C-alpha positions in Angstrom: 112.3 109.2 96.2 114.2 109.7 99.5 114.1 106.7 101.9 115.1 108.7 104.9 112.3 110.4 107.0 114.3 111.4 109.6 117.8 113.2 108.7 120.5 114.1 111.6 122.2 117.9 112.2 125.6 118.0 113.4 124.2 117.9 117.0 122.4 114.6 116.0 119.0 116.3 116.5 116.7 114.6 114.4 115.2 116.6 111.5 111.9 115.7 110.4 110.3 116.3 107.1 108.2 119.2 106.4 105.8 117.0 104.8 105.0 114.8 108.0 105.3 118.1 110.0 102.4 119.5 107.9 100.3 116.3 107.6 100.7 116.3 111.8 100.0 120.0 112.4 96.9 120.4 109.3 95.9 116.6 109.5 93.8 115.4 106.1 93.4 119.0 104.8 97.1 118.9 103.9 96.2 116.8 101.5 93.4 118.4 100.0 93.1 121.8 97.9 91.6 124.6 99.5 89.5 127.1 97.9 90.7 131.2 98.1 88.1 133.4 100.0 87.4 136.4 98.0 89.6 135.6 95.0 88.9 138.7 92.5 89.5 138.4 88.5 90.9 141.8 86.9 87.4 142.7 86.2 86.5 143.1 89.6 84.0 139.6 89.2 84.5 137.4 92.1 85.5 133.6 91.1 86.1 130.7 92.8 89.8 129.7 92.9 91.9 126.9 94.6 95.1 126.4 96.3 97.1 123.5 95.7 97.7 120.9 98.6 100.4 121.7 101.1 101.7 118.2 100.7 101.5 116.6 96.9 100.1 113.2 96.5 103.8 111.9 95.1 105.1 112.9 98.4 102.4 111.5 100.5 102.6 108.3 98.6 106.5 108.2 99.1 106.0 108.6 103.1 103.1 106.2 103.2 105.1 103.4 101.1 108.3 104.1 103.4 105.9 103.4 106.9 104.3 100.4 104.8 108.2 99.0 104.2 109.1 99.8 107.6 106.4 98.5 109.3 105.4 102.1 111.2 102.0 101.9 109.1 99.0 102.9 111.4 100.7 104.8 114.0 102.6 108.2 113.8 105.0 109.7 116.1 105.3 113.3 116.2 108.4 113.5 118.0 110.5 111.9 115.3 108.6 112.0 112.8 108.3 108.0 112.1 105.4 106.4 110.6 102.0 107.1 108.6 98.6 107.8 110.7 95.9 105.6 108.7 93.5 108.5 108.9 95.5 110.5 106.4 94.4 107.8 104.0 91.0 109.2 103.6 92.8 112.6 102.4 95.0 110.7 99.7 92.6 108.6 98.4 89.4 109.9 99.0 86.6 109.1 101.4 83.1 109.5 102.4 83.6 111.4 105.7 83.2 108.4 108.1 86.6 107.1 107.8 85.8 104.6 104.8 88.1 105.0 102.0 85.8 104.9 98.9 88.8 105.3 96.0 86.1 105.1 92.8 85.0 101.6 94.3 88.8 100.2 93.4 90.8 98.5 95.8 94.3 99.5 96.2 96.8 97.1 94.5 99.1 97.5 97.3 97.0 95.8 99.3 96.6 92.8 97.0 100.1 92.5 95.2 102.7 94.2 96.9 105.4 96.1 95.8 107.3 95.5 92.8 110.7 95.5 93.7 113.7 94.9 91.4 113.5 91.7 89.3 116.5 90.3 91.1 115.0 90.3 94.3 111.4 88.9 92.3 113.3 86.3 90.7 115.9 85.4 93.7 113.8 82.2 94.7 113.5 80.6 91.9 117.3 81.3 90.8 118.1 79.5 94.4 115.7 76.6 93.4 117.4 76.5 90.0 121.3 76.9 91.3 120.7 74.1 94.2 118.7 71.7 91.3 122.1 71.9 89.3 123.9 71.8 92.2 122.4 68.1 92.6 123.3 66.6 89.8 126.7 68.7 89.0 128.9 66.1 91.1 127.8 63.1 88.6 128.4 65.6 85.7 131.8 65.9 87.0 133.0 62.3 87.2 131.0 61.6 83.5 133.4 64.6 82.1 136.4 63.1 83.9 135.8 59.4 82.6 134.9 60.7 78.7 138.5 62.5 78.7 140.3 59.3 80.3 138.2 57.4 77.5 139.5 59.8 74.7 143.3 59.4 75.6 145.3 57.3 73.8 146.5 54.2 75.1 150.0 54.0 76.6 153.2 52.1 75.8 155.9 52.5 73.0 154.0 50.0 71.1 151.0 52.2 70.5 153.1 55.2 69.9 154.9 53.3 66.6 151.4 52.2 65.8 150.0 55.7 65.5 153.5 56.7 63.9 152.9 54.3 61.1 149.3 54.9 60.8 150.1 58.7 59.7 152.5 58.0 57.6 151.0 55.8 55.7 148.0 58.6 55.2 149.5 60.8 52.7 
């Protein structure tokens, strides 16, 4: 999925994605399949055939999600090609002709849950809390560790060195 809606040419003129141009020009009909008039078969009989939508659902969903992320959902600027018109949702999710999205009685999951994001982004808050909790006890652990290292050191002085040497020699 391309994150850029607008690309610039060498002359720095904005180039709008063709899907947005088609949505702007054709509206909801760009998202719906169109019947082919007078489609005949090899036997000469007429049958109804369909042309696929001009803008695929995947591309339309990518553009819609990008507009939600950038905060331009609900408005579309034809000069810059930024945004997503709410009326296009009816062609994307289905509708009853009155502007209400039917979508088979289902609630759109993005409105409830939001985007999945990466695991790193999802767990950022809990990781920060865990690190802060560990930092609060880190000073105490450092002091405790240094004290235990000091306690494990043998006592200094020549008398203690000689005693240790005698103990080693008698163990054999």
